C-alpha positions in Angstrom: 0.0 0.1 -0.1 2.8 2.4 0.8 6.7 2.4 1.1 6.2 2.3 4.8 3.8 0.8 7.3 0.2 2.5 7.3 -1.0 2.9 10.8 -4.8 2.7 11.4 -7.1 3.2 14.2 -10.4 1.5 13.8 -13.6 3.3 15.6 -16.6 1.2 15.6 -19.0 0.4 18.5 -19.3 -3.3 17.2 -16.4 -5.8 18.1 -17.4 -8.2 15.5 -17.4 -5.3 12.9 -14.0 -4.1 14.1 -12.7 -7.9 14.0 -13.8 -8.0 10.2 -12.3 -4.6 9.3 -8.9 -5.6 11.0 -8.7 -8.8 8.9 -9.7 -6.9 5.8 -7.0 -4.1 6.4 -4.4 -6.3 7.7 -5.0 -8.5 4.5 -3.6 -5.7 2.6 0.3 -5.5 2.8 1.6 -2.6 4.6 -1.6 -1.9 6.6 -1.4 -2.3 10.4 -4.4 -1.5 13.0 -2.7 -0.1 16.0 -5.9 0.4 18.1 -9.5 -0.2 18.1 -12.2 2.1 19.7 -15.7 1.7 20.6 -16.8 5.1 21.5 -15.9 8.6 20.3 -14.2 9.3 23.5 -11.8 6.3 23.1 -11.3 7.3 19.4 -10.0 10.7 20.4 -7.7 9.2 23.1 -6.4 6.6 20.8 -5.8 9.0 18.0 -4.1 11.5 20.1 -1.8 8.8 21.4 -1.0 6.9 18.3 -1.0 9.8 15.7 -2.2 7.2 13.0 -2.1 7.8 9.4 -5.5 6.8 9.0 -8.9 6.8 11.2 -11.7 4.5 9.9 -14.6 6.1 11.7 -18.2 4.7 12.3 -20.7 7.7 12.2 -23.1 5.9 14.7 -21.2 5.7 18.2 -22.9 5.1 21.5 -21.5 8.0 23.6 -22.0 10.9 21.1 -22.4 11.8 17.6 -19.1 11.3 15.7 -19.5 14.0 12.8 -19.0 16.8 15.4 -15.8 15.0 16.5 -14.2 15.0 13.1 -12.7 18.3 13.9 -11.5 17.4 17.2 -9.7 14.4 15.7 -7.9 16.7 13.3 -6.9 19.1 15.9 -5.5 16.1 18.1 -3.6 14.8 15.0 -3.7 17.1 12.0 -1.8 14.6 9.7 -4.4 11.7 10.2 -6.8 11.2 7.3 -10.3 10.1 8.2 -12.3 7.4 6.3 -15.9 7.5 7.4 -17.4 4.0 7.3 -21.2 4.1 7.8 -24.8 2.8 7.0 -25.9 6.3 6.4 -26.7 6.5 2.6 -28.1 10.1 2.7 -26.0 12.5 0.5 -26.1 15.0 3.4 -24.2 13.0 5.7 -21.6 12.5 3.1 -21.5 16.1 2.4 -21.2 17.1 6.0 -18.5 14.5 6.6 -16.5 16.0 3.9 -17.2 19.4 4.8 -15.9 18.5 8.4 -12.7 17.2 7.1 -13.1 13.6 6.2 -11.2 12.2 3.3 -13.2 9.4 2.5 -16.9 8.1 2.9 -17.6 4.5 2.5 -21.0 2.5 3.0 -20.8 -0.6 5.1 -22.7 -2.7 2.4 -19.7 -2.2 0.1 -16.9 -2.2 2.7 -15.5 -5.2 1.1 -14.9 -3.7 -2.2 -14.4 -0.1 -1.2 -12.7 0.3 2.1 -9.2 -0.6 1.0 -9.6 1.5 -2.1 -10.6 4.7 0.3 -7.6 3.9 2.6 -5.2 3.8 -0.3 -6.9 7.2 -1.7 -6.4 8.6 1.7 -2.7 7.7 2.0 -2.3 9.2 -1.4 -3.7 12.4 -0.3 -7.1 11.9 -2.5 -10.7 11.9 -1.5 -12.9 8.8 -1.9 -16.6 8.9 -1.9 -18.8 5.8 -2.7 -19.7 6.1 -6.5 -23.5 6.2 -6.1 -23.5 8.8 -3.5 -20.7 10.8 -5.5 -23.3 11.3 -8.3 -26.0 12.2 -5.7 -24.0 14.6 -4.1 -22.9 16.2 -7.3 -26.4 16.6 -8.4 -27.4 18.3 -5.1 -24.5 20.6 -5.2 -25.3 21.8 -8.6 -29.1 22.2 -7.8 -28.0 24.4 -4.5 -25.5 26.6 -6.4 -28.1 28.0 -8.6 -28.2 28.5 -12.3 -24.9 27.7 -14.1 -22.8 30.4 -15.9 -24.8 33.3 -14.6 -28.0 32.5 -16.3 -31.0 34.0 -14.5 -34.0 31.9 -13.5 -35.9 33.0 -16.5 -33.0 32.3 -18.8 -32.9 28.8 -17.6 -36.7 28.4 -18.2 -36.2 29.6 -21.9 -33.2 27.4 -22.2 -35.1 24.4 -21.1 -37.8 25.0 -23.7 -35.5 25.7 -26.4 -33.7 22.1 -25.5 -37.2 20.8 -25.8 -37.7 21.8 -29.2 -40.1 24.7 -28.7 -39.8 27.8 -31.1 -39.6 31.3 -30.1 -43.3 31.9 -30.7 -44.2 28.9 -28.6 -41.9 29.9 -25.5 -43.4 33.4 -25.8 -46.9 31.7 -25.3 -46.0 29.3 -22.6 -44.2 32.2 -20.6 -46.4 34.8 -21.4 -43.6 36.9 -23.1 -43.4 38.8 -26.2 -41.5 37.1 -29.1 -38.9 40.0 -28.9 -38.3 39.2 -25.2 -37.7 35.5 -25.8 -35.2 36.6 -28.6 -33.5 39.0 -26.2 -33.2 36.1 -23.4 -31.9 33.7 -26.1 -29.4 35.9 -27.2 -28.1 36.6 -23.7 -28.2 32.7 -23.0 -26.0 32.3 -26.1 -23.4 34.9 -25.0 -23.3 33.4 -21.6 -22.8 29.9 -22.4 -20.9 30.7 -25.7 -22.9 28.3 -27.5 -25.4 29.0 -30.7 -26.6 26.1 -32.2 -29.8 24.3 -30.9 -28.1 21.0 -30.8 -25.2 22.8 -28.7 -27.8 24.2 -26.3 -29.6 20.7 -26.1 -26.3 19.2 -25.2 -25.7 22.0 -22.6 -28.9 21.6 -21.0 -28.5 17.7 -20.7 -24.8 18.0 -19.2 -26.2 20.6 -16.7 -29.0 18.1 -15.7 -31.5 21.1 -16.4 -34.0 18.9 -18.0 -34.3 16.6 -15.1 -37.8 16.9 -13.0 -37.3 18.6 -9.6 -37.8 15.8 -7.0 -37.1 13.0 -9.2 -36.0 9.9 -7.3 -32.3 9.5 -7.6 
């Protein structure tokens, strides 16, 4: 895994789970589990004492929540990289964990395939996020960040209708605008996204996920 032994602290409140994770990690050459913790307080103590390269951290611990403890872990050992291992499949948890300072986010159901990859990525200074969650996080962030490329909400509406094949006259009727106003919006859209052909605008709308219905199941 690396030129030197990668030292790992395991934090999970289930001893059987920790035993399985230990076997999984130590089955990988160059990885050594130096401590196991069953609570957040034990985790903080072991991290401060061992200064491990990697902390594998369960989000559900019995004494207190793990997410708020991530900054405490990094304060105690700034060079430790944190890989969250959890059953929480909601993108919000992944986003909060990464924002708090975690390097990886792995679902327990996929630990056999993903944990080693996440640890390797962390050692190399890269982030790792469960692939299915990564797509959902990216989609939510794009929605929350507002319209792309400085487009106004009205311009996004016009662009969607252009991509769906409506003419300027039909767009004007649907949005209760004059045709001249639609033409002006269209010109502004083309300037902002630097595209002029309808086929290019269709591809742009698809790439930016502008045609996906709001609230569509992931």
